[in-house]
Legacy VTK file of the C-alpha trace (Angstrom):
# vtk DataFile Version 3.0
C-alpha trace
ASCII
DATASET POLYDATA
POINTS 280 float
-121.145 53.560 -84.273
-122.393 51.779 -81.152
-122.807 53.678 -77.904
-120.113 53.341 -75.267
-121.075 50.945 -72.437
-122.280 52.763 -69.306
-119.609 51.008 -67.242
-116.922 52.834 -69.256
-118.232 56.224 -68.159
-118.588 55.011 -64.583
-114.957 53.875 -64.350
-113.685 56.979 -66.123
-115.423 59.137 -63.503
-114.149 57.007 -60.594
-110.538 57.118 -61.775
-110.511 60.803 -62.618
-112.177 61.680 -59.320
-109.426 59.838 -57.430
-106.729 61.453 -59.578
-108.141 64.944 -59.053
-108.920 64.646 -55.327
-105.508 63.217 -54.434
-103.595 65.045 -57.214
-102.280 61.741 -58.565
-101.677 62.828 -62.159
-100.184 66.229 -62.914
-98.881 68.162 -65.873
-95.450 66.946 -66.948
-95.639 63.558 -65.189
-94.023 60.466 -66.665
-95.860 57.533 -65.117
-94.797 53.884 -64.972
-97.537 51.252 -64.799
-96.644 47.810 -63.478
-98.499 45.860 -66.187
-99.058 42.381 -64.775
-101.632 41.506 -67.430
-104.446 41.196 -64.903
-107.745 43.059 -65.107
-106.619 45.889 -62.823
-103.437 46.858 -64.655
-105.133 46.535 -68.066
-107.901 48.861 -66.903
-105.383 51.374 -65.569
-103.369 51.303 -68.784
-106.498 51.842 -70.869
-107.785 54.836 -68.936
-104.484 56.590 -68.291
-103.569 56.239 -71.972
-106.990 57.610 -72.946
-106.438 60.594 -70.681
-102.870 60.996 -71.960
-104.150 61.504 -75.515
-106.391 64.386 -74.470
-105.120 67.932 -74.814
-106.095 69.434 -71.429
-102.650 68.754 -69.964
-99.557 66.759 -70.835
-98.181 63.579 -69.235
-96.691 60.304 -70.463
-97.518 56.683 -69.652
-94.963 53.855 -69.707
-95.903 50.198 -69.099
-93.507 47.514 -67.874
-94.222 43.800 -67.549
-91.811 41.837 -65.358
-91.450 38.203 -66.422
-89.945 35.989 -63.732
-88.491 32.971 -65.524
-88.409 30.732 -62.436
-92.074 31.115 -61.481
-94.373 28.223 -62.490
-96.634 30.321 -64.721
-96.425 32.920 -67.467
-98.400 35.673 -69.203
-99.069 36.240 -72.916
-96.527 39.031 -73.385
-97.523 39.499 -77.051
-101.068 40.408 -76.019
-99.692 43.020 -73.606
-97.411 44.445 -76.292
-100.312 44.749 -78.762
-102.581 46.176 -76.053
-100.081 48.962 -75.350
-99.231 49.565 -79.008
-102.887 50.160 -79.906
-103.023 52.810 -77.165
-99.696 54.439 -78.042
-98.183 53.429 -74.696
-94.437 52.809 -74.423
-94.029 49.126 -73.442
-91.122 47.230 -71.906
-90.797 43.487 -71.242
-88.261 42.870 -68.481
-87.017 39.393 -67.510
-85.741 38.541 -64.050
-85.792 35.802 -61.405
-87.219 35.584 -57.902
-84.580 34.412 -55.454
-84.935 30.654 -54.925
-84.825 31.050 -51.153
-88.150 32.919 -51.343
-89.786 30.114 -53.311
-88.760 27.518 -50.732
-90.721 29.185 -47.903
-94.325 28.748 -46.841
-96.711 30.278 -49.388
-97.544 33.220 -47.131
-93.890 34.202 -46.879
-93.427 33.642 -50.610
-96.230 36.097 -51.461
-94.802 38.790 -49.204
-91.257 38.435 -50.535
-92.445 38.208 -54.149
-94.517 41.372 -53.675
-91.611 43.282 -52.182
-89.255 42.056 -54.890
-91.654 43.148 -57.642
-92.123 46.532 -55.981
-88.371 47.073 -55.721
-87.933 46.046 -59.362
-90.645 48.467 -60.480
-88.982 51.289 -58.546
-85.705 50.421 -60.262
-87.415 50.448 -63.673
-89.160 53.741 -62.940
-85.767 55.301 -62.373
-84.322 53.642 -65.481
-87.162 54.943 -67.688
-87.054 58.424 -66.096
-90.506 58.147 -64.526
-91.398 60.308 -61.542
-94.470 58.264 -60.604
-95.158 54.553 -60.146
-98.770 53.449 -60.579
-100.130 50.330 -58.873
-103.409 48.587 -59.656
-104.851 48.195 -56.159
-108.578 48.905 -56.186
-111.112 49.820 -53.504
-111.587 46.206 -52.357
-107.824 45.743 -51.905
-107.497 48.864 -49.771
-110.498 48.004 -47.595
-109.301 44.417 -47.089
-105.873 45.675 -46.002
-107.440 48.077 -43.489
-109.553 45.290 -41.979
-106.651 42.813 -41.952
-104.404 45.208 -40.078
-107.124 45.899 -37.516
-108.144 42.278 -36.948
-104.735 40.610 -37.284
-102.366 43.220 -35.881
-104.469 45.609 -33.804
-103.543 48.706 -35.737
-105.191 51.126 -38.144
-103.034 51.008 -41.269
-103.785 50.678 -44.933
-102.543 51.470 -48.425
-101.714 55.081 -49.213
-103.440 56.451 -52.313
-100.411 58.684 -52.841
-97.016 58.155 -51.249
-93.615 59.758 -51.700
-91.188 56.834 -51.822
-88.350 56.714 -49.323
-85.824 53.965 -48.630
-84.117 54.481 -45.290
-82.793 58.031 -45.218
-82.743 58.254 -49.000
-85.655 60.058 -50.632
-86.447 58.890 -54.134
-87.630 61.516 -56.583
-90.679 59.317 -57.095
-94.292 59.030 -55.954
-96.426 55.885 -55.736
-100.067 56.343 -56.775
-103.229 54.205 -56.799
-105.795 55.682 -59.243
-108.264 52.782 -58.694
-108.811 53.760 -55.049
-112.503 54.565 -55.651
-113.143 51.662 -58.031
-114.739 48.417 -56.741
-113.431 45.150 -58.151
-116.848 44.185 -59.537
-116.846 47.302 -61.745
-113.416 46.398 -63.138
-114.600 42.855 -63.924
-117.685 44.206 -65.702
-115.621 46.739 -67.648
-113.168 44.099 -68.894
-115.991 41.731 -69.869
-118.038 44.331 -71.756
-114.977 45.650 -73.599
-113.704 42.138 -74.415
-110.354 42.549 -72.721
-108.377 39.358 -72.130
-106.983 39.709 -68.604
-104.663 36.989 -67.395
-106.039 34.864 -64.591
-103.929 34.346 -61.501
-102.285 30.925 -61.783
-99.790 31.422 -58.997
-99.755 28.365 -56.668
-99.370 30.746 -53.714
-102.280 32.926 -54.793
-104.948 34.799 -52.857
-105.640 32.353 -50.018
-105.805 32.333 -46.243
-106.521 35.448 -44.188
-106.824 37.842 -47.123
-109.425 35.662 -48.824
-111.415 35.312 -45.593
-111.215 39.063 -44.998
-112.605 39.751 -48.463
-115.483 37.375 -47.758
-116.187 39.124 -44.451
-116.241 42.551 -46.126
-118.546 41.216 -48.859
-120.893 39.910 -46.151
-121.007 43.357 -44.520
-121.664 45.041 -47.866
-124.431 42.564 -48.730
-126.257 43.550 -45.534
-125.496 47.289 -45.397
-125.123 48.203 -49.064
-122.210 49.021 -51.363
-121.743 52.412 -49.693
-120.395 50.554 -46.633
-117.270 49.517 -48.551
-116.566 53.099 -49.591
-117.205 54.376 -46.063
-114.663 51.933 -44.608
-112.154 53.415 -47.051
-113.164 56.982 -46.131
-112.829 56.314 -42.405
-109.031 56.511 -42.565
-109.319 60.176 -43.574
-111.857 61.092 -40.874
-110.380 60.087 -37.527
-112.088 62.166 -34.821
-109.321 63.135 -32.427
-111.680 64.099 -29.590
-112.944 60.533 -29.266
-109.689 58.747 -30.100
-107.802 57.412 -27.060
-104.473 58.943 -26.146
-101.998 56.149 -26.878
-99.938 57.226 -23.862
-102.872 56.378 -21.607
-103.572 52.935 -23.065
-102.068 50.208 -20.882
-101.827 46.774 -22.486
-101.526 43.878 -19.988
-98.199 42.033 -20.194
-99.858 38.779 -21.229
-101.520 40.521 -24.159
-98.309 42.314 -25.064
-96.446 39.008 -25.256
-99.207 37.433 -27.310
-99.213 40.421 -29.647
-95.430 40.242 -30.100
-95.636 36.530 -30.915
-98.402 37.187 -33.425
-96.488 39.992 -35.141
-93.361 37.837 -35.304
-95.271 34.879 -36.741
-97.243 36.868 -39.323
-95.697 39.954 -40.956
-98.156 42.850 -41.183
-99.967 43.234 -44.482
-98.911 46.831 -44.980
-98.667 49.033 -48.012
-95.316 47.565 -49.051
-96.423 43.952 -48.537
-99.310 43.673 -50.946
-98.411 43.017 -54.562
-100.588 43.614 -57.578
LINES 1 281
280 0 1 2 3 4 5 6 7 8 9 10 11 12 13 14 15 16 17 18 19 20 21 22 23 24 25 26 27 28 29 30 31 32 33 34 35 36 37 38 39 40 41 42 43 44 45 46 47 48 49 50 51 52 53 54 55 56 57 58 59 60 61 62 63 64 65 66 67 68 69 70 71 72 73 74 75 76 77 78 79 80 81 82 83 84 85 86 87 88 89 90 91 92 93 94 95 96 97 98 99 100 101 102 103 104 105 106 107 108 109 110 111 112 113 114 115 116 117 118 119 120 121 122 123 124 125 126 127 128 129 130 131 132 133 134 135 136 137 138 139 140 141 142 143 144 145 146 147 148 149 150 151 152 153 154 155 156 157 158 159 160 161 162 163 164 165 166 167 168 169 170 171 172 173 174 175 176 177 178 179 180 181 182 183 184 185 186 187 188 189 190 191 192 193 194 195 196 197 198 199 200 201 202 203 204 205 206 207 208 209 210 211 212 213 214 215 216 217 218 219 220 221 222 223 224 225 226 227 228 229 230 231 232 233 234 235 236 237 238 239 240 241 242 243 244 245 246 247 248 249 250 251 252 253 254 255 256 257 258 259 260 261 262 263 264 265 266 267 268 269 270 271 272 273 274 275 276 277 278 279
């Protein structure tokens, strides 16, 4: 029997560290994974199912793939079904349609609306399948890029929550959103999938990862290439270590009217890339 690739142990440690530090997975949980078929959701399904089969505590994993019939691309649903079956994961294929009005917009608006629609559908499915947690495949690079985008594009310090109780208006869902890949860099996920011969679907969406997000990723990669991989993790950690003594009192910060107007125009023209706006 051949030895397990070192990358497998590395990812297992990263995911379990995130789950333990943020208490993402707990005894008795029933967790829904939004299985897009990409490398991130396949990796999540593999490791959570592996953990599920252990005897240290009990939880269940459910995977759901949403197939939108009016999008100009598709995923090999049979591969996803077999992938889940071999790992004893309950699998559901759900068909739906994105509203045509969303597809007629500029690609930036389409991505935001598509992301929100998928998220809402996953929340609906989590309720239907009696899941108390919804797992998303955002990794360390996604979270860092969102932090930087919000700072550079919208002048605010906001990112993706690793763990979030879901609320809609005044209604509190009995559901929590979790991101177990928070400590896992994208390059590790790519290596893991390659060495384990997974067949992740490639993004063929015509409105894919372009524009500001792509440029932000390149900027972060440039910083990491000069300062080392630890820089990426430290950007992520910074959101948990805000030093109040040196932070300005927002009541004392006066923004000139001209800048206020410019900021309002910018926010109106480009919706903030917040936690609920980034699909996976």
